[in-house]
C-alpha atoms as a printed R data frame, in Angstrom:
    type eleno elety resid chain resno       x        y        z
1   ATOM     1    CA   UNK     A     1 -16.783 -106.110 -153.982
2   ATOM     2    CA   UNK     A     2 -19.435 -103.271 -153.796
3   ATOM     3    CA   UNK     A     3 -21.027 -101.916 -156.674
4   ATOM     4    CA   UNK     A     4 -20.353  -99.343 -159.167
5   ATOM     5    CA   UNK     A     5 -22.785  -96.453 -158.537
6   ATOM     6    CA   UNK     A     6 -23.039  -93.102 -158.138
7   ATOM     7    CA   UNK     A     7 -23.264  -93.018 -154.408
8   ATOM     8    CA   UNK     A     8 -19.782  -94.974 -154.198
9   ATOM     9    CA   UNK     A     9 -18.814  -92.680 -157.078
10  ATOM    10    CA   UNK     A    10 -15.055  -91.316 -156.006
11  ATOM    11    CA   UNK     A    11 -14.194  -87.651 -156.508
12  ATOM    12    CA   UNK     A    12 -10.395  -86.777 -156.913
13  ATOM    13    CA   UNK     A    13  -9.452  -83.856 -155.908
14  ATOM    14    CA   UNK     A    14  -6.602  -83.565 -158.616
15  ATOM    15    CA   UNK     A    15  -5.574  -79.602 -158.122
16  ATOM    16    CA   UNK     A    16  -3.835  -78.300 -156.652
17  ATOM    17    CA   UNK     A    17  -2.128  -81.053 -155.114
18  ATOM    18    CA   UNK     A    18  -2.711  -84.338 -156.886
19  ATOM    19    CA   UNK     A    19  -3.801  -87.738 -155.650
20  ATOM    20    CA   UNK     A    20  -1.004  -90.224 -156.439
21  ATOM    21    CA   UNK     A    21  -1.850  -92.414 -158.982
22  ATOM    22    CA   UNK     A    22  -1.339  -95.606 -156.782
23  ATOM    23    CA   UNK     A    23  -4.438  -94.562 -154.958
24  ATOM    24    CA   UNK     A    24  -6.302  -93.763 -158.223
25  ATOM    25    CA   UNK     A    25  -5.366  -97.401 -159.565
26  ATOM    26    CA   UNK     A    26  -6.012  -98.621 -156.171
27  ATOM    27    CA   UNK     A    27  -9.576  -97.259 -156.155
28  ATOM    28    CA   UNK     A    28 -10.407  -98.390 -159.923
29  ATOM    29    CA   UNK     A    29  -9.268 -101.698 -158.963
30  ATOM    30    CA   UNK     A    30 -12.031 -101.934 -155.808
31  ATOM    31    CA   UNK     A    31 -14.741 -101.475 -158.464
32  ATOM    32    CA   UNK     A    32 -15.285  -97.920 -157.800
33  ATOM    33    CA   UNK     A    33 -16.140  -95.153 -160.402
34  ATOM    34    CA   UNK     A    34 -13.887  -92.324 -160.256
35  ATOM    35    CA   UNK     A    35 -14.048  -88.491 -161.322
36  ATOM    36    CA   UNK     A    36 -11.428  -86.020 -160.912
37  ATOM    37    CA   UNK     A    37 -11.310  -82.344 -161.099
38  ATOM    38    CA   UNK     A    38  -9.921  -79.252 -159.240
39  ATOM    39    CA   UNK     A    39 -11.023  -77.894 -156.304
40  ATOM    40    CA   UNK     A    40 -13.806  -75.993 -157.542
41  ATOM    41    CA   UNK     A    41 -14.930  -79.110 -159.661
42  ATOM    42    CA   UNK     A    42 -15.128  -80.787 -156.440
43  ATOM    43    CA   UNK     A    43 -17.190  -77.931 -154.282
44  ATOM    44    CA   UNK     A    44 -19.680  -78.182 -157.165
45  ATOM    45    CA   UNK     A    45 -19.793  -81.859 -157.387
46  ATOM    46    CA   UNK     A    46 -20.847  -81.606 -153.488
47  ATOM    47    CA   UNK     A    47 -23.214  -79.096 -154.089
48  ATOM    48    CA   UNK     A    48 -25.139  -80.962 -156.711
49  ATOM    49    CA   UNK     A    49 -24.357  -84.452 -155.184
50  ATOM    50    CA   UNK     A    50 -23.053  -86.163 -158.068
51  ATOM    51    CA   UNK     A    51 -20.320  -87.767 -155.911
52  ATOM    52    CA   UNK     A    52 -20.461  -89.700 -152.805
53  ATOM    53    CA   UNK     A    53 -17.015  -89.439 -151.521
54  ATOM    54    CA   UNK     A    54 -14.065  -87.274 -151.751
55  ATOM    55    CA   UNK     A    55 -10.276  -87.818 -152.052
56  ATOM    56    CA   UNK     A    56  -7.655  -85.197 -151.156
57  ATOM    57    CA   UNK     A    57  -4.182  -84.931 -150.590
58  ATOM    58    CA   UNK     A    58  -2.972  -83.929 -147.176
59  ATOM    59    CA   UNK     A    59  -0.240  -81.386 -148.648
60  ATOM    60    CA   UNK     A    60  -3.332  -79.146 -149.027
61  ATOM    61    CA   UNK     A    61  -3.025  -78.377 -145.236
62  ATOM    62    CA   UNK     A    62  -4.849  -79.149 -142.657
63  ATOM    63    CA   UNK     A    63  -6.886  -76.120 -142.498
64  ATOM    64    CA   UNK     A    64  -8.207  -76.148 -146.023
65  ATOM    65    CA   UNK     A    65  -8.921  -80.289 -145.832
66  ATOM    66    CA   UNK     A    66 -10.835  -79.542 -142.193
67  ATOM    67    CA   UNK     A    67 -12.758  -77.134 -143.754
68  ATOM    68    CA   UNK     A    68 -14.008  -79.295 -146.421
69  ATOM    69    CA   UNK     A    69 -14.895  -81.966 -144.518
70  ATOM    70    CA   UNK     A    70 -17.335  -80.024 -142.429
71  ATOM    71    CA   UNK     A    71 -18.528  -77.862 -145.770
72  ATOM    72    CA   UNK     A    72 -19.208  -81.667 -146.907
73  ATOM    73    CA   UNK     A    73 -20.813  -82.148 -143.700
74  ATOM    74    CA   UNK     A    74 -22.315  -86.363 -143.590
75  ATOM    75    CA   UNK     A    75 -20.114  -87.210 -147.092
76  ATOM    76    CA   UNK     A    76 -17.153  -89.281 -146.166
77  ATOM    77    CA   UNK     A    77 -13.709  -87.437 -147.236
78  ATOM    78    CA   UNK     A    78 -10.823  -89.319 -147.304
79  ATOM    79    CA   UNK     A    79  -7.187  -87.713 -147.315
80  ATOM    80    CA   UNK     A    80  -3.950  -89.302 -148.761
81  ATOM    81    CA   UNK     A    81  -0.457  -88.596 -146.700
82  ATOM    82    CA   UNK     A    82   2.432  -88.762 -148.554
83  ATOM    83    CA   UNK     A    83   4.607  -89.992 -145.698
84  ATOM    84    CA   UNK     A    84   4.048  -93.130 -143.694
85  ATOM    85    CA   UNK     A    85   4.206  -91.198 -140.181
86  ATOM    86    CA   UNK     A    86   1.794  -92.162 -137.401
87  ATOM    87    CA   UNK     A    87   1.452  -88.860 -136.201
88  ATOM    88    CA   UNK     A    88   0.399  -87.003 -139.576
89  ATOM    89    CA   UNK     A    89  -2.115  -90.023 -140.142
90  ATOM    90    CA   UNK     A    90  -3.584  -89.232 -136.793
91  ATOM    91    CA   UNK     A    91  -3.824  -85.520 -137.487
92  ATOM    92    CA   UNK     A    92  -5.442  -86.141 -140.567
93  ATOM    93    CA   UNK     A    93  -8.216  -88.428 -139.148
94  ATOM    94    CA   UNK     A    94  -8.341  -85.607 -135.840
95  ATOM    95    CA   UNK     A    95  -9.541  -83.013 -138.837
96  ATOM    96    CA   UNK     A    96 -12.854  -85.243 -139.291
97  ATOM    97    CA   UNK     A    97 -11.443  -87.304 -142.427
98  ATOM    98    CA   UNK     A    98 -13.110  -90.792 -142.654
99  ATOM    99    CA   UNK     A    99 -10.030  -92.369 -143.479
100 ATOM   100    CA   UNK     A   100  -6.065  -91.726 -144.001
101 ATOM   101    CA   UNK     A   101  -4.224  -93.747 -146.558
102 ATOM   102    CA   UNK     A   102  -0.477  -93.521 -146.601
103 ATOM   103    CA   UNK     A   103   1.562  -94.352 -149.899
104 ATOM   104    CA   UNK     A   104   2.880  -96.666 -150.431
105 ATOM   105    CA   UNK     A   105  -0.413  -98.808 -149.589
106 ATOM   106    CA   UNK     A   106  -0.907 -101.429 -147.373
107 ATOM   107    CA   UNK     A   107  -2.809 -104.391 -147.122
108 ATOM   108    CA   UNK     A   108  -5.671 -102.622 -145.064
109 ATOM   109    CA   UNK     A   109  -6.199 -100.107 -147.926
110 ATOM   110    CA   UNK     A   110  -9.176 -102.321 -149.520
111 ATOM   111    CA   UNK     A   111 -10.892 -102.810 -146.333
112 ATOM   112    CA   UNK     A   112 -10.390  -99.202 -145.015
113 ATOM   113    CA   UNK     A   113 -12.054  -98.321 -148.938
114 ATOM   114    CA   UNK     A   114 -15.298 -100.616 -148.452
115 ATOM   115    CA   UNK     A   115 -15.965  -99.104 -145.111
116 ATOM   116    CA   UNK     A   116 -15.689  -95.603 -146.422
117 ATOM   117    CA   UNK     A   117 -17.725  -96.621 -149.505
118 ATOM   118    CA   UNK     A   118 -20.422  -98.162 -146.958
119 ATOM   119    CA   UNK     A   119 -20.811  -95.166 -145.342
120 ATOM   120    CA   UNK     A   120 -21.201  -93.076 -148.507
121 ATOM   121    CA   UNK     A   121 -23.664  -95.498 -149.524
122 ATOM   122    CA   UNK     A   122 -25.816  -95.417 -145.656
123 ATOM   123    CA   UNK     A   123 -25.860  -91.392 -146.549
124 ATOM   124    CA   UNK     A   124 -27.177  -91.523 -150.211
125 ATOM   125    CA   UNK     A   125 -29.621  -93.851 -148.850
126 ATOM   126    CA   UNK     A   126 -31.056  -91.919 -146.007
127 ATOM   127    CA   UNK     A   127 -30.591  -88.481 -148.208
128 ATOM   128    CA   UNK     A   128 -33.067  -90.460 -150.576
129 ATOM   129    CA   UNK     A   129 -35.594  -91.088 -147.681
130 ATOM   130    CA   UNK     A   130 -35.466  -87.264 -146.714
131 ATOM   131    CA   UNK     A   131 -35.556  -86.292 -150.575
132 ATOM   132    CA   UNK     A   132 -38.743  -88.905 -150.862
133 ATOM   133    CA   UNK     A   133 -40.385  -87.638 -147.638
134 ATOM   134    CA   UNK     A   134 -40.046  -83.668 -149.458
135 ATOM   135    CA   UNK     A   135 -41.328  -85.066 -152.445
136 ATOM   136    CA   UNK     A   136 -44.787  -85.697 -151.132
137 ATOM   137    CA   UNK     A   137 -47.366  -84.210 -152.791
138 ATOM   138    CA   UNK     A   138 -48.741  -81.499 -150.701
139 ATOM   139    CA   UNK     A   139 -51.974  -81.265 -152.766
140 ATOM   140    CA   UNK     A   140 -52.585  -84.710 -152.130
141 ATOM   141    CA   UNK     A   141 -52.435  -84.340 -148.327
142 ATOM   142    CA   UNK     A   142 -54.720  -81.149 -148.240
143 ATOM   143    CA   UNK     A   143 -57.414  -83.117 -150.781
144 ATOM   144    CA   UNK     A   144 -57.180  -85.902 -148.156
145 ATOM   145    CA   UNK     A   145 -58.087  -83.865 -144.921
146 ATOM   146    CA   UNK     A   146 -60.541  -81.842 -146.432
147 ATOM   147    CA   UNK     A   147 -62.468  -85.480 -147.423
148 ATOM   148    CA   UNK     A   148 -61.805  -86.250 -143.889
149 ATOM   149    CA   UNK     A   149 -62.713  -83.073 -142.262
150 ATOM   150    CA   UNK     A   150 -59.365  -82.888 -140.459
151 ATOM   151    CA   UNK     A   151 -56.841  -80.362 -139.625
152 ATOM   152    CA   UNK     A   152 -53.124  -81.596 -140.963
153 ATOM   153    CA   UNK     A   153 -50.563  -79.674 -141.634
154 ATOM   154    CA   UNK     A   154 -46.905  -80.822 -141.994
155 ATOM   155    CA   UNK     A   155 -45.632  -77.533 -140.942
156 ATOM   156    CA   UNK     A   156 -46.921  -78.373 -137.606
157 ATOM   157    CA   UNK     A   157 -46.232  -80.320 -134.689
158 ATOM   158    CA   UNK     A   158 -44.114  -82.839 -136.016
159 ATOM   159    CA   UNK     A   159 -45.098  -85.425 -133.067
160 ATOM   160    CA   UNK     A   160 -41.299  -86.451 -132.697
161 ATOM   161    CA   UNK     A   161 -40.429  -87.332 -128.988
162 ATOM   162    CA   UNK     A   162 -37.775  -84.265 -127.876
163 ATOM   163    CA   UNK     A   163 -37.200  -86.159 -124.533
164 ATOM   164    CA   UNK     A   164 -33.779  -86.794 -123.770
165 ATOM   165    CA   UNK     A   165 -32.519  -90.007 -125.102
166 ATOM   166    CA   UNK     A   166 -30.948  -91.856 -121.740
167 ATOM   167    CA   UNK     A   167 -29.996  -95.104 -124.225
168 ATOM   168    CA   UNK     A   168 -26.806  -93.130 -126.183
169 ATOM   169    CA   UNK     A   169 -25.316  -92.268 -122.375
170 ATOM   170    CA   UNK     A   170 -25.111  -96.211 -121.898
171 ATOM   171    CA   UNK     A   171 -21.239  -96.963 -122.253
172 ATOM   172    CA   UNK     A   172 -19.246 -100.673 -121.631
173 ATOM   173    CA   UNK     A   173 -15.727  -99.611 -120.555
174 ATOM   174    CA   UNK     A   174 -13.217 -102.946 -121.549
175 ATOM   175    CA   UNK     A   175  -9.759 -103.075 -119.754
176 ATOM   176    CA   UNK     A   176  -8.188 -105.416 -118.380
177 ATOM   177    CA   UNK     A   177  -6.849 -103.353 -115.539
178 ATOM   178    CA   UNK     A   178  -9.326 -103.321 -112.890
179 ATOM   179    CA   UNK     A   179  -7.953 -100.013 -111.236
180 ATOM   180    CA   UNK     A   180  -8.087  -98.072 -114.675
181 ATOM   181    CA   UNK     A   181 -12.007  -99.629 -115.421
182 ATOM   182    CA   UNK     A   182 -12.719  -98.585 -111.716
183 ATOM   183    CA   UNK     A   183 -11.325  -94.967 -112.214
184 ATOM   184    CA   UNK     A   184 -13.008  -94.591 -115.374
185 ATOM   185    CA   UNK     A   185 -16.372  -95.775 -114.237
186 ATOM   186    CA   UNK     A   186 -16.420  -93.855 -111.633
187 ATOM   187    CA   UNK     A   187 -15.890  -90.705 -113.477
188 ATOM   188    CA   UNK     A   188 -18.232  -91.059 -116.372
189 ATOM   189    CA   UNK     A   189 -20.802  -92.374 -113.814
190 ATOM   190    CA   UNK     A   190 -20.676  -89.025 -111.845
191 ATOM   191    CA   UNK     A   191 -20.874  -87.284 -115.446
192 ATOM   192    CA   UNK     A   192 -24.294  -88.951 -116.331
193 ATOM   193    CA   UNK     A   193 -23.355  -92.211 -117.957
194 ATOM   194    CA   UNK     A   194 -24.627  -95.713 -117.240
195 ATOM   195    CA   UNK     A   195 -21.749  -97.923 -117.175
196 ATOM   196    CA   UNK     A   196 -21.482 -101.219 -117.755
197 ATOM   197    CA   UNK     A   197 -17.866 -103.110 -117.351
198 ATOM   198    CA   UNK     A   198 -15.847 -105.869 -118.738
199 ATOM   199    CA   UNK     A   199 -12.277 -107.201 -118.235
200 ATOM   200    CA   UNK     A   200 -11.430 -108.829 -121.414
201 ATOM   201    CA   UNK     A   201 -13.038 -108.385 -125.427
202 ATOM   202    CA   UNK     A   202 -14.890 -111.857 -124.433
203 ATOM   203    CA   UNK     A   203 -16.680 -110.927 -121.390
204 ATOM   204    CA   UNK     A   204 -17.207 -107.376 -123.478
205 ATOM   205    CA   UNK     A   205 -19.055 -109.625 -126.106
206 ATOM   206    CA   UNK     A   206 -21.223 -111.104 -123.677
207 ATOM   207    CA   UNK     A   207 -22.220 -108.305 -121.661
208 ATOM   208    CA   UNK     A   208 -23.306 -106.319 -124.704
209 ATOM   209    CA   UNK     A   209 -25.516 -108.926 -126.176
210 ATOM   210    CA   UNK     A   210 -26.795 -109.072 -122.649
211 ATOM   211    CA   UNK     A   211 -27.778 -105.522 -122.644
212 ATOM   212    CA   UNK     A   212 -26.327 -103.355 -125.529
213 ATOM   213    CA   UNK     A   213 -24.505 -100.079 -124.594
214 ATOM   214    CA   UNK     A   214 -24.478  -96.947 -127.660
215 ATOM   215    CA   UNK     A   215 -20.653  -96.430 -126.898
216 ATOM   216    CA   UNK     A   216 -17.880  -98.719 -126.238
217 ATOM   217    CA   UNK     A   217 -14.533  -97.801 -124.477
218 ATOM   218    CA   UNK     A   218 -12.381 -100.212 -124.674
219 ATOM   219    CA   UNK     A   219  -8.413 -100.596 -124.390
220 ATOM   220    CA   UNK     A   220  -6.333 -102.108 -127.530
221 ATOM   221    CA   UNK     A   221  -4.603 -104.612 -125.654
222 ATOM   222    CA   UNK     A   222  -6.627 -107.261 -123.881
223 ATOM   223    CA   UNK     A   223  -6.313 -110.898 -123.100
224 ATOM   224    CA   UNK     A   224  -7.310 -113.027 -125.755
225 ATOM   225    CA   UNK     A   225  -8.926 -111.327 -128.628
226 ATOM   226    CA   UNK     A   226  -7.651 -107.450 -128.867
227 ATOM   227    CA   UNK     A   227  -9.435 -103.978 -128.619
228 ATOM   228    CA   UNK     A   228  -9.093 -104.030 -132.334
229 ATOM   229    CA   UNK     A   229 -10.759 -107.437 -132.952
230 ATOM   230    CA   UNK     A   230 -13.705 -106.143 -130.628
231 ATOM   231    CA   UNK     A   231 -14.361 -103.032 -133.030
232 ATOM   232    CA   UNK     A   232 -14.535 -105.193 -136.445
233 ATOM   233    CA   UNK     A   233 -16.842 -107.728 -134.369
234 ATOM   234    CA   UNK     A   234 -19.053 -104.501 -133.406
235 ATOM   235    CA   UNK     A   235 -18.346 -102.704 -136.838
236 ATOM   236    CA   UNK     A   236 -19.997 -106.201 -138.072
237 ATOM   237    CA   UNK     A   237 -22.666 -106.873 -135.582
238 ATOM   238    CA   UNK     A   238 -23.703 -103.711 -134.243
239 ATOM   239    CA   UNK     A   239 -22.644 -100.971 -136.526
240 ATOM   240    CA   UNK     A   240 -24.348  -98.204 -134.884
241 ATOM   241    CA   UNK     A   241 -22.698  -98.485 -131.452
242 ATOM   242    CA   UNK     A   242 -19.613  -95.887 -131.141
243 ATOM   243    CA   UNK     A   243 -16.305  -97.555 -130.129
244 ATOM   244    CA   UNK     A   244 -13.470  -95.717 -128.812
245 ATOM   245    CA   UNK     A   245 -10.113  -97.191 -128.507
246 ATOM   246    CA   UNK     A   246  -7.799  -96.567 -125.701
247 ATOM   247    CA   UNK     A   247  -3.943  -96.863 -126.684
248 ATOM   248    CA   UNK     A   248  -0.216  -95.710 -125.568
249 ATOM   249    CA   UNK     A   249   1.668  -93.137 -127.497
250 ATOM   250    CA   UNK     A   250   4.012  -95.682 -128.850
251 ATOM   251    CA   UNK     A   251   0.891  -97.283 -130.406
252 ATOM   252    CA   UNK     A   252  -0.652  -94.464 -132.382
253 ATOM   253    CA   UNK     A   253  -0.437  -97.084 -135.640
254 ATOM   254    CA   UNK     A   254  -2.927  -99.220 -133.484
255 ATOM   255    CA   UNK     A   255  -5.349  -95.850 -133.337
256 ATOM   256    CA   UNK     A   256  -5.080  -94.891 -136.914
257 ATOM   257    CA   UNK     A   257  -6.582  -98.264 -137.664
258 ATOM   258    CA   UNK     A   258  -9.084  -98.327 -135.607
259 ATOM   259    CA   UNK     A   259  -9.945  -95.120 -137.361
260 ATOM   260    CA   UNK     A   260  -9.560  -96.484 -140.657
261 ATOM   261    CA   UNK     A   261 -11.757  -99.339 -139.284
262 ATOM   262    CA   UNK     A   262 -14.963  -96.914 -138.522
263 ATOM   263    CA   UNK     A   263 -13.686  -96.473 -134.625
264 ATOM   264    CA   UNK     A   264 -15.290  -92.917 -133.720
265 ATOM   265    CA   UNK     A   265 -12.278  -92.075 -131.815
266 ATOM   266    CA   UNK     A   266  -9.044  -92.937 -129.638
267 ATOM   267    CA   UNK     A   267  -7.964  -91.552 -126.800
268 ATOM   268    CA   UNK     A   268  -3.975  -92.044 -125.322
269 ATOM   269    CA   UNK     A   269  -2.771  -93.484 -122.219
270 ATOM   270    CA   UNK     A   270  -1.867  -92.327 -119.641
271 ATOM   271    CA   UNK     A   271  -4.717  -89.770 -119.539
272 ATOM   272    CA   UNK     A   272  -4.066  -86.359 -119.775
273 ATOM   273    CA   UNK     A   273  -6.801  -86.004 -117.628
274 ATOM   274    CA   UNK     A   274  -9.790  -87.374 -117.106
275 ATOM   275    CA   UNK     A   275 -11.979  -84.205 -117.695
276 ATOM   276    CA   UNK     A   276 -10.154  -84.389 -121.209
277 ATOM   277    CA   UNK     A   277 -11.530  -87.890 -121.805
278 ATOM   278    CA   UNK     A   278 -14.945  -87.186 -120.018
279 ATOM   279    CA   UNK     A   279 -15.307  -84.395 -122.967
280 ATOM   280    CA   UNK     A   280 -14.541  -86.874 -125.633
281 ATOM   281    CA   UNK     A   281 -17.151  -89.132 -124.669
282 ATOM   282    CA   UNK     A   282 -19.391  -86.453 -124.195
283 ATOM   283    CA   UNK     A   283 -18.912  -85.703 -127.543
284 ATOM   284    CA   UNK     A   284 -19.584  -88.860 -128.954
285 ATOM   285    CA   UNK     A   285 -22.481  -89.245 -126.588
286 ATOM   286    CA   UNK     A   286 -24.057  -86.041 -128.279
287 ATOM   287    CA   UNK     A   287 -23.564  -87.534 -132.062
288 ATOM   288    CA   UNK     A   288 -25.084  -90.525 -131.067
289 ATOM   289    CA   UNK     A   289 -27.990  -89.394 -129.424
290 ATOM   290    CA   UNK     A   290 -28.615  -86.909 -132.570
291 ATOM   291    CA   UNK     A   291 -28.617  -90.519 -134.845
292 ATOM   292    CA   UNK     A   292 -31.065  -91.782 -132.452
293 ATOM   293    CA   UNK     A   293 -33.219  -88.660 -132.860
294 ATOM   294    CA   UNK     A   294 -32.699  -88.577 -136.343
295 ATOM   295    CA   UNK     A   295 -34.205  -92.206 -136.026
296 ATOM   296    CA   UNK     A   296 -36.992  -91.046 -134.100
297 ATOM   297    CA   UNK     A   297 -37.730  -88.183 -137.078
298 ATOM   298    CA   UNK     A   298 -37.921  -91.170 -139.679
299 ATOM   299    CA   UNK     A   299 -40.044  -93.662 -137.757
300 ATOM   300    CA   UNK     A   300 -43.084  -91.010 -136.971
301 ATOM   301    CA   UNK     A   301 -42.780  -89.934 -140.998
302 ATOM   302    CA   UNK     A   302 -42.600  -93.348 -142.203
303 ATOM   303    CA   UNK     A   303 -45.696  -94.341 -139.367
304 ATOM   304    CA   UNK     A   304 -47.374  -90.997 -140.580
305 ATOM   305    CA   UNK     A   305 -47.335  -91.896 -144.210
306 ATOM   306    CA   UNK     A   306 -47.873  -95.333 -144.035
307 ATOM   307    CA   UNK     A   307 -51.490  -94.293 -142.402
308 ATOM   308    CA   UNK     A   308 -52.225  -91.640 -145.052
309 ATOM   309    CA   UNK     A   309 -52.045  -94.947 -147.670
310 ATOM   310    CA   UNK     A   310 -54.412  -96.902 -145.742
311 ATOM   311    CA   UNK     A   311 -56.353  -94.006 -145.032
312 ATOM   312    CA   UNK     A   312 -56.899  -93.688 -149.002
313 ATOM   313    CA   UNK     A   313 -57.040  -97.007 -149.689
314 ATOM   314    CA   UNK     A   314 -59.941  -97.128 -147.208
315 ATOM   315    CA   UNK     A   315 -61.571  -94.254 -149.161
316 ATOM   316    CA   UNK     A   316 -61.204  -95.891 -152.147
317 ATOM   317    CA   UNK     A   317 -63.013  -98.848 -150.998
318 ATOM   318    CA   UNK     A   318 -66.020  -96.703 -149.831
319 ATOM   319    CA   UNK     A   319 -66.265  -95.143 -152.668
320 ATOM   320    CA   UNK     A   320 -66.436  -98.151 -154.575
321 ATOM   321    CA   UNK     A   321 -68.630  -99.693 -152.445
322 ATOM   322    CA   UNK     A   322 -70.854  -96.841 -152.716
323 ATOM   323    CA   UNK     A   323 -71.032  -97.013 -156.691
324 ATOM   324    CA   UNK     A   324 -71.658 -100.240 -156.736
325 ATOM   325    CA   UNK     A   325 -74.563  -99.618 -154.365
C-alpha cells in the first residue's frame, strides 16, 4: 500500500456536484489522505500545491472537467462517472483525466488508484527537483565564479542539447494480422517513424528487450498474451514507454481499462483513416520527446551542480593546505 503523504493526497471536489461516498470510502480504504471542498477550494489547493491529485464528478460537464485538467497540467485528475457506460467513460478519458471510475466500483478500482497515485508521486518528485534547482544560491555561485575568475551566468546558455530526439519516433507495431502490421508500418515509416514489428505479445517483448521503443502500438486481441497483458508488463518494466491500444468499436470497455492502467491512448478498428492514426501517434511522439528533453535538462543541471560541489571542495582543500603551510 502506498504511504499517506501530501503528494498522494486526494482532493475531492464536492461542489457543485458531490463525489459519491463509495469513491471517498474507497480512497480512504486504500490508505490515502483526503481533503474535500468546493470548486474554488480545489483551485486554491492546485495553486498552493497542497494536493497531489484531484477527483471530480463528471456530471460537472466535459468542458469544465477538461478545462480543469488543462489547468492542473501534470497534476493528475480523476473523474467519477455515475453510470457504467463505456462511451461516457471513454469521453472522460479523452478529456485528459488520468482515470475514470464508474459507480458502483469494480475490482479494478484499487489498481487504478495506485497507478494514479504513483503518477502523482512522480510529478511531486520532479517538481521538488525543480524547486531545489531554483533554490541554488546565486550569491554562492557568483562567489565561486569570482574565486576562479570565470564567467558563469545561469541565465545564459544552458548547455542542453536542443537537437531532435530520433528515439522518440521509434515505434513497435504489434498485431497478429500481417496485413495490418504492413499497412501501419508503411504509413508510419513514411511519416518519419523508425518502425519495428511483432506478431504477438511474446515476440514484442523479445524485440523490445533487444531494441527498446519509445512507443508501442498493440492490438488488444493477440494469440497467447493479450495486448492488455503486454501493457501491464511494459508499465512495470518500461514505465516511460507510451503504449497505445488498438481495439474494436465493440470493445470500448477494454480501451477504458487500458487507459486506467496507464495507456497513452487507444485507436478503434477499423481505422477511420490512416491520417488520423498518424496524427494520434505523432501527438504521442511529441509528448515523449518533451519528456526526453526534460530529462536532458535535469541531467545537465545535475551534472553542473556536481561540478560546482567538486570545485568548492577542491578550493576548501587548497585553502586548508595553504593555511597549514
